[in-house]
C-alpha positions in Angstrom: 12.0 -22.5 95.6 13.7 -22.7 92.3 11.6 -22.1 89.1 11.7 -25.2 86.9 9.6 -24.1 83.9 8.7 -20.4 83.5 6.8 -19.8 80.3 5.4 -16.3 79.9 3.8 -14.3 77.2 6.5 -12.4 75.5 6.7 -8.6 75.3 5.0 -6.7 72.5 8.1 -6.6 70.2 8.5 -10.4 70.4 4.8 -10.8 69.7 5.2 -8.7 66.5 8.2 -10.7 65.4 6.5 -14.0 66.0 3.4 -13.0 64.0 5.5 -11.8 61.1 6.5 -15.4 60.6 3.9 -16.8 58.4 4.3 -20.5 59.3 5.1 -20.2 63.1 2.3 -19.4 65.4 2.5 -17.8 68.8 1.9 -21.2 70.5 4.6 -22.9 68.6 7.2 -20.3 69.6 6.4 -20.8 73.3 6.6 -24.6 73.0 10.0 -24.3 71.4 11.0 -22.0 74.3 9.9 -24.6 76.8 11.9 -27.3 75.0 14.9 -25.2 74.9 14.7 -24.7 78.7 14.2 -28.4 79.3 17.2 -29.3 77.1 19.6 -26.8 78.6 18.6 -26.9 82.3 20.9 -29.3 84.1 20.3 -28.4 87.8 18.4 -26.1 90.2 18.3 -25.5 94.0 15.6 -26.2 96.5 16.0 -24.9 100.0 19.7 -24.4 99.6 20.4 -27.9 98.1 21.6 -28.4 94.6 19.7 -31.1 92.7 21.3 -32.3 89.5 19.1 -33.7 86.7 19.8 -36.5 84.2 17.6 -38.4 81.9 17.0 -41.0 84.6 15.6 -38.5 87.2 12.1 -40.0 87.6 9.7 -38.9 90.3 6.2 -39.8 91.4 3.9 -36.8 91.2 2.8 -36.1 94.8 0.3 -33.4 93.9 -0.5 -30.5 91.6 -1.8 -27.1 92.6 -3.1 -24.2 90.5 -2.6 -20.5 91.1 -2.9 -17.3 89.2 -5.7 -15.2 87.6 -8.1 -17.7 86.0 -11.8 -18.2 85.9 -11.4 -21.9 85.2 -11.7 -24.4 88.1 -8.5 -26.0 89.5 -9.7 -29.5 88.8 -10.5 -28.7 85.1 -7.0 -27.3 84.6 -5.3 -30.3 86.3 -7.4 -32.8 84.3 -6.7 -31.0 81.0 -2.9 -30.9 81.7 -2.8 -34.7 82.3 -0.6 -34.3 85.3 -2.5 -36.4 87.8 -1.4 -37.4 91.3 0.6 -40.6 91.5 1.8 -40.5 87.9 5.5 -41.2 87.3 7.2 -38.4 85.5 10.6 -37.3 84.4 11.9 -33.9 85.3 12.6 -32.5 82.7 10.7 -34.7 80.4 7.9 -35.2 77.8 5.0 -35.3 80.3 5.5 -31.7 81.4 6.0 -30.6 77.8 2.8 -32.3 76.7 0.9 -30.7 79.6 2.1 -27.2 78.6 1.2 -27.9 75.0 -2.3 -29.0 75.9 -3.0 -25.9 77.9 -1.6 -23.6 75.2 -3.7 -25.4 72.6 -6.9 -24.2 74.1 -5.9 -20.6 73.4 -7.4 -19.5 76.6 -4.4 -18.2 78.6 -1.9 -15.4 78.2 0.7 -16.8 80.8 1.5 -20.3 81.8 4.2 -21.0 84.5 5.1 -24.4 86.0 6.9 -24.6 89.3 8.4 -27.4 91.4 7.3 -26.5 94.9 9.1 -29.3 96.7 10.7 -32.7 96.4 10.5 -35.4 99.1 12.8 -38.2 98.1 11.4 -39.4 94.7 8.1 -37.5 95.1 7.7 -34.1 93.4 5.1 -31.5 93.9 4.2 -29.1 91.0 2.3 -25.7 90.8 0.7 -24.5 87.6 0.4 -20.7 87.6 -1.5 -19.2 84.7 -3.6 -16.1 83.6 -6.6 -16.1 81.3 -6.5 -14.3 78.0 -8.6 -11.1 78.4 -12.0 -11.0 76.9 -13.2 -8.2 74.6 -15.6 -5.9 76.6 -16.2 -3.0 74.2 -14.8 -1.9 70.9 -14.6 1.7 69.6 -13.8 2.2 65.9 -12.5 5.5 64.7 -12.0 6.7 61.1 -14.9 5.1 59.2 -18.6 5.8 58.8 -21.1 4.4 61.3 -22.6 2.2 58.6 -19.3 0.5 58.0 -18.5 -0.4 61.6 -20.8 -3.3 62.0 -19.3 -5.0 59.0 -15.7 -4.6 60.3 -16.8 -6.1 63.6 -18.4 -9.1 61.8 -15.6 -9.7 59.3 -12.9 -9.7 62.0 -15.0 -11.5 64.7 -14.7 -8.6 67.2 -17.8 -9.5 69.2 -18.0 -9.0 72.9 -16.5 -11.9 74.8 -14.0 -12.7 72.1 -10.5 -13.7 73.5 -8.0 -10.9 72.7 -4.9 -12.6 71.4 -1.9 -11.2 69.5 -3.1 -13.3 66.6 -6.5 -11.5 66.7 -4.7 -8.2 66.7 -2.4 -9.1 63.8 -5.0 -10.7 61.6 -7.4 -7.7 62.1 -4.7 -5.3 61.1 -3.6 -7.4 58.1 -7.2 -7.9 56.9 -8.1 -4.2 57.0 -4.8 -3.1 55.4 -5.3 -5.6 52.5 -8.9 -4.6 52.2 -8.2 -0.9 51.8 -5.3 -1.6 49.5 -7.6 -3.4 47.1 -9.9 -0.3 47.2 -7.0 2.0 46.3 -5.9 3.2 49.8 -2.3 2.1 49.6 -1.2 4.2 52.5 -3.8 3.1 55.0 -2.7 2.7 58.6 -4.4 0.6 61.3 -3.6 0.8 65.0 -5.1 -1.2 67.9 -4.9 -0.2 71.5 -6.4 -2.1 74.4 -7.3 -0.8 77.9 -7.7 -3.1 80.9 -11.2 -3.0 82.5 -11.0 -2.7 86.2 -14.2 -3.8 88.0 -15.4 -6.3 90.5 -15.6 -9.1 88.0 -12.7 -11.5 88.2 -12.6 -12.2 84.5 -9.9 -10.3 82.7 -11.5 -7.9 80.2 -10.2 -5.1 77.9 -11.7 -2.3 75.9 -10.3 -2.1 72.3 -9.8 1.1 70.3 -9.4 0.4 66.6 -8.0 3.5 64.8 -8.3 3.4 61.0 -6.6 6.0 58.8 -7.4 5.0 55.2 -5.6 8.1 53.8 -6.3 9.2 50.3 -6.9 7.0 47.3 -3.7 6.9 45.2 -4.1 8.3 41.7 -2.4 6.9 38.7 0.0 9.3 37.1 1.0 7.1 34.2 0.6 3.7 32.6 3.7 2.6 30.7 3.8 -0.5 28.5 6.9 -2.2 27.2 7.4 -4.9 24.6 4.4 -3.8 22.6 4.9 -3.1 18.9 1.6 -4.2 17.3 -0.7 -2.3 19.6 0.1 1.3 20.7 0.1 2.4 24.3 -3.0 4.5 23.6 -5.0 1.4 22.4 -3.9 -0.7 25.3 -4.8 2.0 27.9 -8.2 2.3 26.2 -8.8 -1.4 26.6 -8.4 -0.9 30.4 -11.9 0.0 31.3 -11.5 0.9 35.0 -7.8 1.7 35.3 -7.1 5.2 33.9 -4.3 7.7 34.3 -5.0 11.2 35.4 -6.9 13.2 32.9 -8.7 16.4 34.0 -11.1 16.3 31.0 -12.5 12.8 31.8 -15.7 12.9 33.9 -17.0 9.3 34.2 -13.8 7.3 34.6 -11.7 7.5 37.7 -7.9 7.7 37.8 -7.7 6.1 41.3 -6.0 2.8 41.7 -8.2 -0.2 42.6 -6.3 -3.4 42.8 -9.2 -5.7 41.8 -10.1 -3.5 38.9 -6.5 -3.4 37.8 -6.2 -7.2 37.8 -9.4 -7.4 35.7 -8.0 -4.8 33.3 -4.8 -6.8 32.8 -7.0 -9.5 31.5 -8.7 -7.0 29.2 -5.3 -6.1 27.7 -4.7 -9.7 26.8 -8.3 -9.9 25.4 -7.4 -6.9 23.2 -4.5 -8.9 21.7 -6.7 -11.9 21.2 -9.2 -9.8 19.4 -6.4 -8.8 17.0 -5.1 -12.3 16.4 -2.4 -12.5 19.0 -3.6 -15.5 21.0 -0.3 -16.2 22.7 0.1 -12.7 24.1 0.8 -12.6 27.8 2.0 -10.2 30.5 5.5 -11.0 31.6 5.5 -8.7 34.6 3.7 -5.7 36.1 5.0 -3.3 38.7 3.7 -0.4 40.8 6.1 2.5 41.3 5.4 5.1 44.0 6.2 8.6 42.8 7.5 11.5 44.9 4.2 13.4 44.4 2.3 10.6 46.2 0.9 9.3 42.9 1.8 5.9 41.3 2.9 4.7 37.9 2.1 1.3 36.5 4.7 -0.5 34.3 3.5 -3.5 32.3 5.8 -5.6 30.3 4.1 -7.6 27.4 5.1 -10.4 25.1 2.9 -10.0 22.1 3.5 -13.4 20.4 2.8 -13.9 16.8 -0.3 -13.3 14.6 -2.7 -16.2 14.0 -5.6 -16.7 11.6 -8.5 -19.1 11.6 -8.2 -22.3 9.5 -10.8 -25.0 9.1 -13.7 -24.8 11.6 -15.5 -28.1 12.0 -18.7 -28.9 14.0 -18.8 -32.2 15.7 -21.8 -33.8 17.5 -24.5 -31.7 16.0 -27.6 -33.4 14.8 -30.3 -30.8 15.4 -28.7 -28.1 13.2 -26.7 -28.5 10.1 -23.1 -27.4 9.7 -24.2 -24.7 7.3 -26.7 -23.2 9.7 -24.2 -23.2 12.6 -21.6 -21.6 10.4 -24.0 -18.8 9.6 -24.6 -18.3 13.3 -20.8 -18.3 14.0 -20.1 -15.8 11.2 -16.3 -16.6 11.2 -14.6 -17.8 8.1 -11.4 -19.5 7.2 -8.6 -16.9 6.8 -10.1 -14.4 9.2 -7.8 -13.0 11.7 -7.9 -15.0 14.9 -10.2 -13.4 17.5 -10.6 -15.5 20.6 -13.0 -13.0 22.3 -15.3 -12.9 19.2 -15.2 -16.7 19.0 -16.4 -17.0 22.6 -19.2 -14.4 22.0 -20.5 -16.1 18.9 -20.6 -19.4 20.9 -22.0 -17.9 24.2 -22.3 -14.2 24.7 -22.6 -13.8 28.5 -23.1 -10.0 28.2 -26.6 -10.3 26.6 -29.2 -12.8 27.6 -30.9 -12.7 24.2 -27.8 -12.5 22.0 -27.8 -14.3 18.7 -25.2 -17.0 19.5 -25.1 -20.8 19.1 -25.7 -21.5 22.8 -28.9 -19.5 22.8 -30.0 -21.1 19.6 -29.9 -24.5 21.3 -31.4 -23.2 24.6 -34.2 -21.4 22.9 -35.3 -24.6 21.3 -35.3 -26.9 24.4 -31.6 -28.0 24.7 -31.0 -26.7 28.2 -28.4 -29.4 28.9 -26.4 -28.8 25.7 -22.7 -27.9 26.0 -20.6 -26.3 23.3 -16.8 -26.2 23.5 -14.4 -24.8 21.0 -11.2 -26.8 20.8 -8.0 -26.0 18.9 -6.8 -29.1 17.0 -3.9 -27.6 15.1 -1.9 -24.4 15.0 0.6 -25.2 12.3 2.1 -22.1 10.6 0.1 -19.8 12.8 -3.2 -21.2 11.3 -5.6 -22.5 13.9 -7.9 -25.3 13.0 -10.9 -25.4 15.3 -13.4 -28.1 16.3 -16.7 -26.9 17.8 -17.6 -29.9 19.9 -21.3 -30.1 20.7 -23.1 -32.3 23.2 -26.8 -31.7 22.5 -28.3 -33.8 25.3 -32.0 -34.4 25.7 -34.5 -31.7 25.1 -35.7 -30.3 28.4 -39.3 -29.8 29.4 -40.7 -27.8 32.3 -41.8 -30.2 35.0 -43.3 -27.5 37.2 -43.5 -23.7 37.2 -44.1 -21.8 40.4 -43.8 -18.3 41.9 -42.7 -17.3 45.4 -42.7 -14.0 47.2 -46.2 -12.6 46.1 -48.1 -11.9 49.3 -50.6 -9.3 47.9 -50.7 -10.0 44.1 -53.0 -12.9 43.2 -51.3 -15.9 41.5 -53.4 -15.6 38.4 -52.1 -12.1 37.7 -48.6 -13.4 37.7 -49.2 -16.7 35.9 -51.0 -15.0 33.0 -47.7 -13.1 32.3 -45.5 -16.2 32.5 -44.4 -17.6 29.2 -43.2 -20.9 30.5 -45.7 -23.7 31.2 -45.5 -27.2 32.7 -44.9 -29.7 30.0 -43.7 -27.0 27.6 -40.3 -27.3 25.9 -37.7 -25.2 27.6 -36.8 -21.9 26.0 -34.3 -19.4 27.4 -35.9 -16.5 25.5 -39.2 -17.3 27.2 -37.6 -17.2 30.6 -35.9 -13.9 29.9 -39.1 -12.4 28.5 -41.1 -13.5 31.6 -38.6 -11.7 33.9 -38.9 -8.6 31.7 -42.7 -8.6 31.7 -43.0 -9.3 35.5 -40.8 -6.3 36.1 -42.9 -4.1 33.9 -46.1 -4.9 35.8 -44.9 -2.4 38.4 -46.0 -4.6 41.3 -42.5 -6.1 42.0 -39.0 -4.8 42.5 -37.6 -5.3 39.0 -34.1 -5.6 40.4 -35.1 -8.6 42.6 -36.9 -10.8 40.1 -34.9 -14.1 39.9 -35.6 -17.2 37.8 -34.4 -20.2 39.8 -33.7 -23.5 38.0 -34.5 -26.3 40.4 -34.1 -30.1 40.2 -32.4 -30.2 36.7 -32.5 -33.8 35.4 -30.5 -34.3 32.3 -31.3 -38.0 32.1 -35.1 -37.4 32.2 -34.9 -34.1 30.4 -36.9 -32.1 33.0 -36.5 -28.9 35.0 -38.5 -27.2 37.7 -38.9 -23.4 37.2 -39.4 -21.0 40.1 -39.7 -17.3 39.8 -38.8 -15.4 43.0 -40.4 -11.9 43.3 -40.3 -9.2 45.9 -43.4 -7.0 46.1 -43.2 -3.2 46.4 -45.8 -0.6 47.3 -47.9 -0.3 44.1 -50.3 2.3 45.3 -49.5 6.0 45.3 -50.8 9.1 47.1 -50.4 12.6 45.7 -51.0 15.3 48.3 -49.4 18.7 47.4 -49.9 22.4 47.5 -48.3 25.3 45.7 -48.7 28.8 44.5 -49.3 29.4 40.8 -51.6 31.0 38.3 -52.4 33.8 40.8 -53.4 31.7 43.8 -52.9 28.6 45.9 -53.3 25.2 44.1 -54.1 22.1 46.0 -53.9 18.6 44.7 -55.2 15.3 46.1 -54.6 12.2 44.1 -55.0 8.5 44.9 -53.7 5.8 42.5 -54.2 2.1 43.2 -52.1 0.2 40.7 -52.9 -3.4 41.9 -56.6 -3.0 42.6 -59.2 -5.7 42.8 -62.7 -4.4 42.0 -64.4 -7.8 42.6 -63.4 -7.6 46.3 -65.1 -4.2 46.9 -67.9 -5.8 49.0 -65.6 -8.1 51.0 -64.7 -6.7 54.4 -61.6 -8.9 54.8 -60.1 -7.6 51.5 -59.6 -4.0 52.9 -55.9 -4.1 53.8 -56.3 -1.1 53.5 -58.0 -1.5 50.1 -58.9 -4.5 48.0 -55.7 -5.5 46.1 -54.2 -8.2 44.0 -56.0 -8.4 40.7 -53.7 -6.0 38.7 -56.3 -3.4 38.0 -55.7 0.3 38.1 -57.9 2.8 39.8 -57.1 6.5 40.2 -59.0 9.5 41.6 -57.7 13.0 41.4 -58.9 16.4 42.6 -57.1 19.7 41.9 -58.5 23.1 42.8 -57.6 26.7 43.1 -59.5 30.0 43.0 -59.5 29.9 39.2 -60.2 26.3 38.3 -61.4 22.9 39.6 -60.5 19.6 38.1 -62.0 16.2 38.9 -61.0 12.9 37.3 -61.6 9.2 37.6 -60.0 6.4 35.7 -60.1 2.6 35.7 -58.3 -0.1 33.7 -58.4 -3.9 33.5 -55.3 -5.3 31.7 -56.9 -8.7 31.0 -60.5 -8.2 30.0 -62.2 -11.5 30.5 -59.1 -13.0 32.1 -58.0 -15.1 29.1 -56.3 -12.7 26.7 -54.1 -9.6 27.2 -56.8 -7.1 26.1 -56.8 -4.0 28.3 -60.0 -2.2 28.9 -59.9 1.4 30.2 -62.4 4.0 31.2 -62.0 7.6 32.3 -64.3 10.4 33.4 -63.3 14.0 34.0 -64.7 17.4 34.6 -62.9 20.8 34.6 -64.3 24.2 35.5 -62.2 27.3 34.7 -63.1 30.9 35.7 -62.0 33.9 33.8 -59.3 36.1 35.4 -60.4 39.7 36.2 -57.3 41.8 35.6 -58.8 44.8 37.5 -59.4 42.9 40.8 -56.9 40.1 40.4 -59.7 37.7 41.3 -61.7 35.1 39.4 -65.0 36.2 37.8 -67.2 33.2 38.6 -70.0 34.5 36.4 -67.7 33.8 33.4 -66.7 30.1 33.1 -65.4 27.5 30.8 -66.4 23.9 31.5 -65.1 20.7 30.0 -66.8 17.3 30.7 -65.3 14.2 29.1 -65.5 10.4 29.0 -63.2 7.9 27.2 -63.5 4.2 26.7 -60.6 2.2 25.3 -59.3 -1.2 24.4 -55.7 -2.2 23.8 -54.7 -5.6 22.4 -51.3 -7.3 22.4 -50.5 -8.4 18.8 -48.6 -11.5 17.7 -47.3 -10.0 14.4 -44.8 -8.6 13.4 -43.9 -9.7 17.0 -45.7 -9.8 20.4 -44.1 -6.6 21.6 -46.6 -4.7 19.5 -49.9 -3.4 21.0 -52.9 -2.0 19.0 -55.0 0.4 21.0 -58.3 2.0 20.2 -60.5 4.5 22.1 -63.7 6.5 21.7 -63.9 9.7 23.6 -66.4 12.5 24.0 -65.8 16.0 25.4 -68.3 18.7 25.9 -66.9 22.3 26.0 -69.3 24.9 27.5 -68.5 28.6 27.4 -70.5 31.0 29.6 -69.6 34.6 28.8 -66.0 33.4 28.5 -64.4 35.7 25.8 -60.7 35.3 25.2 -58.4 35.5 22.2 -58.7 31.8 21.6 -62.5 31.6 21.5 -64.3 34.2 19.3 -67.6 33.0 20.7 -67.9 33.7 24.4 -71.2 32.0 24.9 -71.8 28.6 23.3 -70.5 25.1 23.2 -68.6 22.6 21.2 -68.8 18.8 21.0 -65.8 16.6 20.4 -66.6 13.0 19.5 -63.4 11.3 18.3 -61.8 7.9 17.7 -58.2 7.2 18.5 -56.2 4.3 17.1 -52.5 3.7 18.0 -49.8 1.2 17.3 -47.0 0.9 19.9 -44.1 -1.3 20.5 -42.2 -1.7 23.9 -39.4 -4.1 24.5 -37.5 -2.1 27.1 -35.5 -4.0 29.7 -36.9 -5.2 33.0 -37.2 -2.0 35.1 -39.8 0.4 33.7 -38.4 3.2 35.9 -34.8 2.8 34.8 -34.6 0.8 31.5 -31.1 -0.2 30.5 -31.9 -1.3 27.0 -34.5 -1.8 24.3 -36.9 0.8 22.8 -40.5 2.0 22.8 -42.4 3.9 20.2 -45.9 4.8 19.4 -47.8 6.1 16.4 -51.3 7.5 17.2 -54.0 8.9 15.0 -57.0 10.7 16.5 -59.9 11.9 14.3 -63.5 12.9 14.2 -66.2 12.3 11.6 -66.0 14.5 8.5 -69.2 16.4 9.3 -68.6 18.9 6.5 -69.3 16.2 4.0 -72.9 15.5 5.1 -74.1 18.3 7.3 -75.3 20.5 4.4 -73.5 23.6 5.4 -71.7 25.7 2.8 -68.5 26.4 4.7 -66.9 28.2 1.8 -69.7 30.8 1.9 -69.4 31.0 5.7 -65.7 31.6 5.5 -66.2 34.3 2.9 -68.8 36.0 5.2 -66.4 35.7 8.1 -63.6 37.3 6.1 -65.9 40.2 5.1 -66.9 40.8 8.8 -63.3 40.5 9.9 -62.4 43.2 7.3 -65.2 45.4 8.7 -63.9 44.9 12.3 -60.4 45.8 11.2 -61.4 48.8 9.1 -60.7 52.1 10.9 -63.6 53.7 9.1 -66.1 51.3 10.5 -68.5 52.7 13.1 -68.6 51.1 16.6 -72.0 49.6 15.9 -70.7 48.1 12.6 -67.7 46.6 14.5 -69.9 45.2 17.2 -72.2 43.6 14.6 -69.2 42.2 12.8 -67.8 40.7 16.0 -71.1 39.2 16.9 -71.5 37.7 13.4 -68.0 36.2 13.5 -68.8 34.6 16.9 -72.0 33.1 15.4 -70.1 31.8 12.4 -67.4 30.2 14.6 -70.1 28.7 16.8 -71.6 27.1 13.8 -68.2 25.9 12.5 -67.2 24.4 15.8 -70.5 23.0 16.9 -69.1 19.6 16.3 -65.3 19.6 16.1 -63.9 18.2 12.9 -60.2 17.4 12.8 -57.5 14.7 12.6 -54.4 14.5 14.7 -51.2 12.4 14.1 -48.5 11.9 16.8 -45.3 9.9 16.9 -42.9 9.3 19.7 -39.9 7.1 20.0 -37.4 6.4 22.8 -34.3 4.2 22.7 -32.2 3.0 25.6 -28.6 1.9 25.3 -26.1 1.0 28.0 -22.9 2.9 27.2 -20.6 0.4 29.0 -21.4 -3.2 29.6 -20.2 -3.1 33.2 -21.7 0.3 34.1 -25.4 1.3 34.2 -24.7 4.5 32.3 -27.7 4.7 29.9 -28.1 6.9 26.8 -31.7 7.7 25.9 -32.3 9.5 22.6 -35.9 10.5 21.8 -37.9 12.0 19.0 -41.4 13.4 18.9 -43.7 14.9 16.2 -47.3 16.0 16.2 -49.7 17.5 13.6 -53.3 18.8 14.0 -55.1 19.1 10.7 -58.5 19.9 9.2 -60.5 18.0 6.5 -62.0 21.2 5.2 -59.7 24.3 5.0 -62.8 26.6 4.9 -63.8 25.2 8.3 -60.2 25.6 9.6 -58.2 24.1 12.4 -60.1 23.8 15.6 -59.1 25.9 18.6 -58.9 22.8 20.8 -56.4 19.9 20.9 -53.5 22.2 20.2 -49.8 21.9 21.1 -48.2 24.1 23.7 -44.4 23.7 23.8 -42.0 24.6 26.6 -41.4 24.0 30.3 -41.8 20.9 32.4 -44.7 19.4 30.4 -47.1 19.2 33.3 -50.8 19.8 32.9 -51.0 17.5 29.9 -54.4 17.4 28.2 -55.8 20.0 30.6 -58.4 22.7 30.5 -59.1 23.4 26.8 -57.9 20.0 25.7 -54.4 21.3 25.0 -51.4 19.0 24.8 -48.4 20.4 26.7 -44.9 19.3 25.4 -41.9 19.3 27.7 -38.9 21.4 26.6 -36.7 22.3 29.5 -34.7 25.5 29.7 -37.7 27.6 28.8 -40.9 28.8 30.7 -44.0 26.7 30.6 -45.8 26.9 27.2 -43.6 29.8 26.1 -42.5 28.4 22.7 -46.0 28.4 21.1 -48.4 31.3 20.3 -51.1 32.3 22.7 -53.6 30.1 20.8 -51.2 27.1 20.6 -49.7 25.4 17.5 -50.9 22.8 15.1 -47.4 21.3 14.4 -44.5 20.5 16.7 -41.4 18.5 16.7 -38.8 17.7 19.4 -35.5 16.0 19.8 -33.8 15.1 23.0 -30.8 13.2 24.3 -30.5 12.1 28.0 -27.6 10.4 29.8 -28.8 8.7 32.9 -26.9 7.2 35.8 -28.5 5.4 38.8 -27.6 6.4 42.3 -29.7 3.7 43.8 -32.3 1.3 42.4 -33.6 -0.1 45.7 -37.3 -0.9 46.0 -37.8 1.8 48.7 -36.5 4.6 46.5 -35.1 4.6 43.0 -32.9 7.6 42.3 -31.0 8.5 39.2 -29.2 11.6 37.9 -29.3 12.8 34.3 -27.9 15.2 31.9 -29.8 16.3 28.8 -29.7 18.1 25.4 -32.9 18.9 23.7 -34.5 21.1 21.2 -38.0 21.7 19.7 -40.3 24.1 18.0 -43.9 24.6 17.1 -45.6 26.0 14.0 -49.1 26.8 12.6 -48.6 25.5 9.0 -46.2 23.4 7.0 -45.2 26.5 5.1 -43.4 27.6 8.2 -42.3 24.2 9.4 -38.5 23.5 9.6 -37.6 20.5 11.8 -34.1 21.9 12.4 -35.1 25.5 13.3 -35.4 24.7 17.0 -35.1 26.2 20.4 -32.1 24.4 22.0 -31.4 23.7 25.7 -29.1 21.7 28.0 -29.0 20.9 31.6 -28.9 18.4 34.5 -31.5 16.9 36.8 -32.4 14.2 39.2 -35.3 11.8 39.5 -36.6 10.1 42.7 -39.3 7.4 42.5 -40.9 6.3 45.7 -43.7 3.7 45.4 -46.0 5.7 47.7 -45.6 9.0 45.9 -44.6 8.3 42.4 -42.0 10.2 40.4 -40.5 13.4 41.7 -37.7 15.4 40.2 -36.0 18.7 39.5 -34.2 19.9 36.3 -31.9 22.9 35.8 -32.1 23.8 32.1 -30.3 26.5 30.1 -32.1 27.8 27.1 -29.6 28.8 24.3 -32.1 30.7 22.2 -34.4 33.7 22.6 -38.1 33.4 23.4 -40.5 34.4 20.6 -40.5 38.2 20.3 -37.1 38.6 22.2 -33.5 38.9 21.0 -31.4 37.5 23.8 -31.0 33.9 24.8 -33.3 32.9 27.7 -30.7 31.4 30.1 -31.4 29.2 33.1 -34.8 27.9 34.1 -35.6 25.5 37.0 -38.3 22.9 36.5 -40.0 20.7 39.2 -41.3 17.4 37.9 -44.2 15.6 39.5 -45.6 12.4 38.1 -43.8 12.8 34.7 -43.3 9.8 32.5 -40.1 7.8 33.0 
């Protein structure tokens, strides 16, 4: 039998050639091959006879058979081909060509062969021989991380059962090579191998091995500009935020080539010209040159154009605001150098949601549907006259306001923080503020809060507002142990930050605890051989449920045992106990603005000393009472995430004071002080007898007990933090801070109290512990090492942190930081010098997990000597647990 039509899948080289032709598919190539055979075949032999064809050789199809390796039924293949028995066909002719085209069109076969098996008079019999395309059985990917493999399979549709065609191979290779080139891997190499699977299943299957060699990212050796005269190469390179040439001294900016970043930076170069008045500047060409040392150089040819200035600026369509008011917002005058970037920012600054621009001015006062377009109406003599065309539209009102995603937190806790209400005039600033305050609640992932604008209706002037939130674990458990202070210290703490006290008696509410009302409840126990501390606190942020007035209450008890240096054990017959209670109220203010909070608290502490003689307390047996009032003013407008703010600031000024008992208790403190000085002189006199010294010490203790029966003092503290994003497109945040504290006395004869003092140095943990001391963090030095043994009455501190987020996911927020800081402590203003400080620098990392709170470690280097020493301190490691953000 002679083969009439023999159409086979070409060898691998032909496949590659075909696929390199962008507009000719593998199928089309084979069809053309068929047509060529049909056109040029003029005769063939059957059983030794020569049969000559012409255009008039018509036959009746006597039958069609199917052979080969295919899982499809014979009837389906014949029906699909259209070559049915009894049909009149021409050999060669269009009927067979169409049949072949149909079969190829299904992209199911690797080989299609058509034979004439016999001819009886004018009746022809045909055989269709074909093989199925192999299916993908398994795929193995080499050269990439496990986490990336699933995405490669999904993007290139390499699922099990997929037909393995040459087109699939080629598109997969091209996709991956282009992807890696955009990421800076210009020398990436992709190879695909297939291995036939031999088993009892008749279906053709192959295993695929995808080998990926990304190579190294290509670094940029140089960036060369041509055609620029107005702006230097240095200024143009600086305008390219992400594309930088190799510089060993640069830390935060890469020199690796990323195509997508490079394309964006080319636009930044043009924006730089627009900022300087050259609005017609354009890039004529850019090229990439591969150097011998495997780096690249970028060559950019620029046409700068001519300098333009602003001419007349006219507002059209404005009825709500006058021309004069809009001109003050625009802040661009006739004669100013043309700056297209600045013009756009003053109309709509997309980099800041609360920027002072014309668009925000309209949207903050209800005009959600307003549009503002700057149009150049004239550019004669390089002077550009502008029209700011405004379509104000109808004022928009909130039709409905809803929240989705809160499964644990009760609706009223969220709705009381929302500043947008149904029927209220739309305000963009209120939407932005709502997102910020929902994030600061701590119950939701601040990165996932999304305001959705639904069903906007410009004709009716309505909008539906939906806030989408994602809840995070708001309760924390603190369970830790460690060695310190001469023994093992164990800590157990529970903090429920979204508690519901009203559901305490409801069984169904324990999942595992009553939650959802936004209250905070914490319990903490810390114990060692030398001390025990118990504390309880509760706060309700909306007392009464109608206004943002926070009520708080706390109760604590601490028991400290004196260390016996001879045995190294605690002496439990000598103890120092502190019991305290605090009640507080904090109210959000409306003036100067509603970021301010006024807080007030009344607290009482009882200090009991039982044979507890130390250098700090001259009376070893006795007690002191501390009844004080605290008032503070704070302001916090930091951006959404309280763990990693990217903008805004917070500060607080706090004053804590007691009653001036010396004004009305009838005690002559001047005489007492003179008597104390006399006894102190006797105690210090080498000629005094032991009994005289003992009597003098006892009298001093009695005097101090009388002076500190009820503590008399005032205390002023200030702290301020500022957060600034260094680059608009990078979450690199600079945080400068300043702190100051002063503890004073109303009556100098009574003196500064031995409690409430400042202890500077170390990680800052143990704040307000034991004797009421306030510990101040200053990394790079040992804990509490920069103050005297008795503490200080004045301190100041400056710090500068540079923070960068590693991940801000809800499960774990991690950021790295570098810091510079300095501080000092003093006992009087005569010694106080705010710039005579102990300096340090270092790096650290913070990890916040909802269940465990904030953890961290810092490595600090102290550049100055500790008190009493002459050489700088050097490196110190600090572990941070539960520190403020």
